[in-house]
C-alpha positions as CSV (number, residue, x, y, z in Angstrom):
1,M,-45.7,-36.8,-20.8
2,K,-42.8,-38.5,-22.5
3,K,-41.8,-35.2,-24.1
4,F,-41.9,-33.4,-20.7
5,F,-39.9,-36.2,-19.1
6,L,-37.3,-36.0,-21.8
7,T,-37.1,-32.2,-21.4
8,F,-36.6,-32.6,-17.7
9,V,-33.9,-35.2,-18.1
10,I,-32.1,-32.9,-20.6
11,L,-32.3,-29.9,-18.2
12,V,-31.0,-32.0,-15.4
13,I,-28.1,-33.2,-17.5
14,L,-27.4,-29.6,-18.6
15,A,-27.6,-28.3,-15.0
16,T,-25.3,-31.1,-13.8
17,A,-22.8,-30.4,-16.6
18,A,-23.0,-26.6,-15.8
19,L,-22.3,-27.2,-12.1
20,Y,-19.5,-29.6,-13.0
21,F,-17.8,-27.1,-15.2
22,A,-18.5,-24.3,-12.8
23,K,-16.9,-26.3,-9.9
24,K,-14.0,-27.2,-12.2
25,Q,-13.5,-23.4,-12.9
26,I,-13.8,-22.6,-9.2
27,D,-11.1,-25.1,-8.2
28,A,-8.8,-24.4,-11.2
29,P,-5.7,-22.3,-10.4
30,N,-5.4,-18.9,-12.1
31,Q,-2.6,-18.0,-14.5
32,V,-1.0,-15.4,-12.2
33,R,2.6,-16.5,-11.4
34,K,3.6,-13.9,-8.8
35,W,2.4,-12.8,-5.4
36,T,-0.3,-10.1,-5.7
37,T,-1.6,-7.7,-3.0
38,V,-5.3,-6.9,-3.2
39,Q,-7.7,-4.8,-1.2
40,V,-11.1,-5.7,0.1
41,A,-12.7,-2.3,0.6
42,S,-15.0,-1.8,3.5
43,G,-18.6,-2.3,2.4
44,A,-17.7,-3.6,-1.0
45,T,-20.0,-6.3,-2.4
46,P,-18.7,-9.7,-3.7
47,V,-19.6,-8.5,-7.2
48,K,-17.5,-5.4,-7.0
49,I,-14.6,-7.3,-5.4
50,G,-15.0,-10.0,-8.1
51,N,-14.7,-7.3,-10.8
52,A,-11.5,-6.0,-9.3
53,L,-10.0,-9.5,-9.0
54,A,-11.0,-10.2,-12.7
55,E,-9.1,-7.1,-13.8
56,K,-5.9,-8.4,-12.1
57,G,-6.5,-11.8,-13.7
58,L,-6.9,-13.5,-10.3
59,V,-10.4,-14.9,-11.2
60,S,-11.7,-16.2,-14.6
61,S,-15.1,-14.8,-13.9
62,S,-16.3,-12.1,-11.5
63,K,-19.8,-13.6,-11.6
64,L,-18.5,-17.0,-10.7
65,F,-16.6,-15.6,-7.8
66,S,-19.6,-13.7,-6.4
67,W,-21.8,-16.8,-6.9
68,W,-19.4,-19.0,-5.0
69,C,-19.2,-16.4,-2.1
70,R,-23.0,-16.4,-2.0
71,I,-23.7,-20.1,-2.0
72,Q,-20.8,-20.8,0.5
73,K,-21.9,-17.8,2.6
74,V,-18.4,-16.4,2.5
75,Q,-18.0,-13.2,4.5
76,L,-15.3,-11.2,2.8
77,K,-13.4,-9.0,5.4
78,A,-12.1,-5.5,4.7
79,G,-8.3,-5.2,4.5
80,W,-5.3,-5.8,2.3
81,Y,-4.3,-9.4,1.4
82,D,-1.2,-11.1,-0.1
83,V,-2.4,-13.6,-2.6
84,P,0.0,-16.4,-3.7
85,P,0.4,-17.4,-7.3
86,A,-1.9,-19.9,-9.0
87,M,-4.9,-19.5,-6.7
88,S,-8.3,-20.9,-7.4
89,I,-11.5,-19.0,-6.8
90,A,-12.3,-21.2,-3.8
91,K,-8.9,-20.6,-2.2
92,L,-9.0,-16.9,-3.0
93,A,-12.4,-16.5,-1.3
94,E,-10.9,-18.3,1.7
95,I,-8.0,-15.9,1.9
96,L,-10.1,-12.8,1.5
97,S,-12.4,-14.0,4.3
98,S,-9.6,-14.9,6.7
99,G,-9.0,-11.4,8.1
100,K,-5.2,-12.1,7.9
101,T,-4.2,-8.7,6.6
102,A,-1.0,-8.4,4.5
103,T,2.0,-7.1,6.4
104,R,5.5,-6.0,5.7
105,K,8.5,-6.8,7.9
106,V,10.7,-3.8,8.8
107,T,13.7,-3.9,11.1
108,I,14.9,-0.6,12.6
109,P,18.4,-1.0,14.2
110,E,19.2,0.4,17.6
111,G,20.3,4.0,17.9
112,R,18.9,5.4,14.7
113,A,17.6,8.9,14.7
114,S,14.1,9.5,13.4
115,W,15.4,11.0,10.1
116,E,17.4,7.9,9.4
117,M,14.4,5.6,9.6
118,P,12.7,6.3,6.2
119,A,15.6,4.5,4.4
120,Y,14.7,1.3,6.3
121,F,11.0,1.7,5.8
122,R,11.3,2.2,2.0
123,K,13.0,-1.2,1.6
124,A,9.6,-2.8,2.3
125,I,7.3,0.2,1.7
126,P,8.5,1.9,-1.5
127,D,6.0,4.8,-1.2
128,F,6.9,5.7,2.4
129,D,6.9,9.5,2.6
130,S,9.9,10.9,4.5
131,T,8.5,14.4,4.5
132,K,5.3,13.3,6.1
133,W,7.3,11.2,8.6
134,E,9.4,14.2,9.6
135,A,6.3,16.3,10.2
136,I,4.7,13.6,12.3
137,V,7.8,13.0,14.4
138,H,8.0,16.7,15.2
139,D,4.2,17.3,15.7
140,P,3.7,18.4,19.4
141,Q,0.0,17.8,19.2
142,F,0.5,14.2,18.0
143,A,3.1,13.6,20.8
144,K,0.5,14.9,23.3
145,E,-2.2,12.6,21.9
146,L,0.2,9.6,22.4
147,G,0.7,10.7,26.1
148,L,4.4,11.5,25.8
149,E,6.4,13.8,28.0
150,S,7.9,15.4,25.0
151,D,6.9,17.7,22.1
152,N,8.3,15.2,19.6
153,L,8.8,11.4,19.1
154,E,12.6,11.3,19.0
155,G,13.6,8.6,21.5
156,Y,10.2,7.0,21.6
157,L,10.4,5.1,18.3
158,L,11.5,1.8,19.7
159,P,14.0,0.0,17.5
160,E,12.9,-3.6,16.7
161,T,11.4,-5.7,13.9
162,Y,7.8,-4.7,13.1
163,S,5.0,-6.3,11.2
164,I,3.4,-3.3,9.5
165,E,0.0,-3.7,8.0
166,F,0.0,-3.1,4.2
167,G,-1.6,0.4,3.6
168,A,-0.5,1.7,7.0
169,T,0.1,5.4,7.0
170,E,3.2,7.1,8.4
171,K,1.2,8.1,11.4
172,D,0.0,4.5,11.9
173,I,3.6,3.3,11.9
174,A,4.8,6.0,14.3
175,R,1.9,5.1,16.6
176,Q,2.8,1.4,16.5
177,M,6.5,2.2,17.4
178,V,5.6,4.5,20.3
179,K,3.1,1.9,21.6
180,A,6.0,-0.6,21.7
181,N,8.2,2.0,23.6
182,L,5.5,2.6,26.2
183,K,5.1,-1.1,26.7
184,L,8.8,-1.3,27.4
185,K,8.4,1.6,29.8
186,K,6.1,-0.3,32.0
187,E,8.5,-3.3,32.0
188,M,11.5,-1.1,32.9
189,Q,9.6,0.8,35.6
190,A,8.6,-2.5,37.2
191,L,12.3,-3.2,37.8
192,Q,12.3,-0.3,40.3
193,S,15.8,1.0,39.5
194,P,16.7,3.9,41.8
195,L,18.0,5.7,38.7
196,W,14.4,6.0,37.4
197,N,13.7,8.7,40.1
198,E,17.2,10.1,40.2
199,L,17.2,10.9,36.5
200,G,13.6,12.1,36.6
201,G,11.4,9.5,34.9
202,W,11.1,7.8,31.5
203,H,11.9,10.8,29.3
204,K,15.2,11.4,31.1
205,V,16.0,7.7,31.0
206,L,15.6,7.6,27.3
207,T,17.7,10.8,27.0
208,L,20.6,9.3,28.8
209,A,20.2,5.9,27.1
210,S,20.3,7.6,23.7
211,V,23.8,9.0,24.5
212,V,25.0,5.6,25.8
213,E,23.7,4.0,22.6
214,E,25.6,6.5,20.4
215,E,28.8,6.2,22.3
216,T,29.4,2.4,22.0
217,G,28.2,-0.5,20.0
218,K,29.7,-2.9,22.6
219,T,27.2,-4.5,24.9
220,D,29.7,-5.2,27.6
221,E,30.7,-1.5,27.7
222,R,27.3,0.1,27.9
223,N,26.8,-0.1,31.6
224,L,30.3,1.3,32.3
225,I,29.8,4.2,29.9
226,A,26.4,4.8,31.6
227,G,28.2,4.8,34.9
228,V,30.6,7.5,33.7
229,F,27.8,9.7,32.6
230,V,25.9,9.2,35.9
231,N,29.0,10.2,37.8
232,R,29.3,13.4,35.7
233,L,25.7,14.3,36.2
234,R,26.0,13.8,40.0
235,I,29.0,16.2,40.3
236,G,27.6,18.8,37.8
237,M,30.2,18.0,35.1
238,P,29.2,18.3,31.4
239,L,28.6,15.0,29.7
240,G,30.9,16.1,27.0
241,A,29.4,13.7,24.4
242,D,30.2,14.4,20.8
243,P,27.1,12.5,19.5
244,T,25.0,15.3,21.0
245,V,26.7,17.8,18.8
246,R,26.4,15.6,15.8
247,F,22.6,15.4,16.5
248,I,22.3,19.2,16.4
249,F,23.7,19.4,12.9
250,R,22.6,15.9,11.7
251,N,26.3,15.3,11.1
252,L,26.5,11.6,11.8
253,T,30.0,11.0,10.3
254,G,33.1,12.9,9.6
255,P,34.8,15.7,11.6
256,I,33.1,17.9,14.1
257,Y,34.1,21.5,13.5
258,K,35.0,24.0,16.2
259,S,32.1,26.2,15.3
260,Q,29.8,23.3,15.9
261,L,31.3,22.6,19.3
262,Q,30.5,26.2,20.3
263,S,26.8,25.8,19.4
264,D,24.4,27.5,21.8
265,S,21.9,24.6,21.3
266,P,20.8,23.1,24.7
267,Y,21.7,19.7,23.1
268,N,25.4,20.7,23.2
269,T,26.7,18.7,26.1
270,R,30.2,19.9,25.4
271,R,29.2,23.3,26.7
272,F,26.2,22.8,29.0
273,K,25.8,20.7,32.1
274,G,23.1,18.1,32.7
275,L,21.0,16.1,30.3
276,M,19.8,17.5,27.0
277,P,16.1,18.4,26.5
278,G,15.5,15.0,24.9
279,P,17.0,11.9,23.3
280,I,19.3,12.3,20.3
281,S,18.4,8.9,18.9
282,N,16.1,6.0,19.6
283,P,17.8,3.7,22.1
284,G,17.2,0.0,22.2
285,R,16.4,-2.2,25.2
286,K,20.1,-2.9,26.1
287,A,21.0,0.8,26.2
288,I,18.0,1.6,28.3
289,E,18.8,-1.2,30.7
290,A,22.4,0.2,31.0
291,A,21.0,3.7,31.8
292,L,18.9,2.2,34.6
293,H,21.6,-0.1,35.9
294,P,25.0,1.6,35.4
295,T,28.2,0.1,36.6
296,N,29.3,1.4,40.0
297,T,32.5,3.0,39.0
298,K,34.8,6.0,39.9
299,A,35.6,6.6,36.2
300,L,34.9,10.1,34.9
301,Y,36.5,9.8,31.4
302,F,36.7,7.4,28.5
303,V,38.2,7.6,25.0
304,A,38.1,5.2,22.1
305,K,41.2,3.1,21.8
306,D,41.2,3.4,18.0
307,D,43.0,0.1,17.8
308,G,40.2,-1.7,15.7
309,S,38.6,-3.2,18.8
310,G,35.8,-0.7,19.0
311,T,36.4,-0.4,22.8
312,H,37.5,2.4,25.1
313,F,40.0,3.3,27.7
314,F,38.4,4.4,31.0
315,S,40.0,6.6,33.7
316,N,39.3,8.3,37.0
317,S,41.5,11.4,36.5
318,L,42.1,13.9,33.7
319,S,45.8,13.2,33.7
320,E,45.2,9.5,33.2
321,H,42.7,10.3,30.5
322,N,45.2,12.5,28.6
323,Q,47.7,9.6,28.7
324,F,45.1,7.3,27.2
325,K,44.3,9.9,24.5
326,S,48.0,9.9,23.6
327,T,47.9,6.1,23.3
328,A,44.8,6.3,21.2
329,A,46.5,8.8,18.9
330,Q,49.5,6.4,18.5
331,N,47.1,3.6,17.6
332,R,45.5,5.8,14.9
333,K,48.9,6.5,13.4
334,R,49.8,2.8,13.3
335,S,46.5,2.0,11.6
336,Q,47.0,4.6,8.8
């Protein structure tokens, strides 16, 4: 009986010691000194996940990790997770069961065309595929699935700051941006601007707004420039917007050549009256609001002052416009 009791005591001491050291390991920080992104695959067991964590050095023992998950009844949730440095097994299990999927912040500035966006995405998502993006943006079937009035996504990729889930595909990202655009559509439609129906609905609003966006970066000029374009549309005068020609040739800077101005593209508003078939960029909220609420003006012309202010001269007549063009030319000479 004494021998049995002694054996029992020894076993209790050993078990207590084992639990003590196991708990100490569970609460001890790992040696990883940088943020790590890990995946919990759908349907993966704690053992399999523990093995993957052990390979990255995030846990000292995969068995200890799976044991802790089991006794604590931790429900690991599928997704990608950002793991801070020096995490313990207990804290790591907590993170991987939180469902707080890793995200990457990406800011798309107003007025960017779809083909300019990959450069911004790659800052946060190095493996972003611009070729896939281009195909998705110009996929008529995908545009139809999203409920758009267009055969492509140009103009519907709302510029703003996005939290993009780690592992999101190019199609996931496009879907997220279009969803934000259509949410804004409901908000703008609720304002009941008479221009909504006059222009012909959301697609036309975005089309006009994209030209306004490209013509000026000055918030206080957008409504006035929108007013000029609305006046031209009403009298059947071509918009005459150079950015629409640049869009055709993806020529965003530098000179516009005479051959380009003679393009037969329906996007060439220097030759053809009315709005283009679709947006030439992705306008932001302010440009869209300007298109829906243009300034009531008699102006039909505007030209950049070229005096470093980034603003324009506005005029009601062609003769006045030509005078302002001469002034702008003189301003350019002085700045050279």
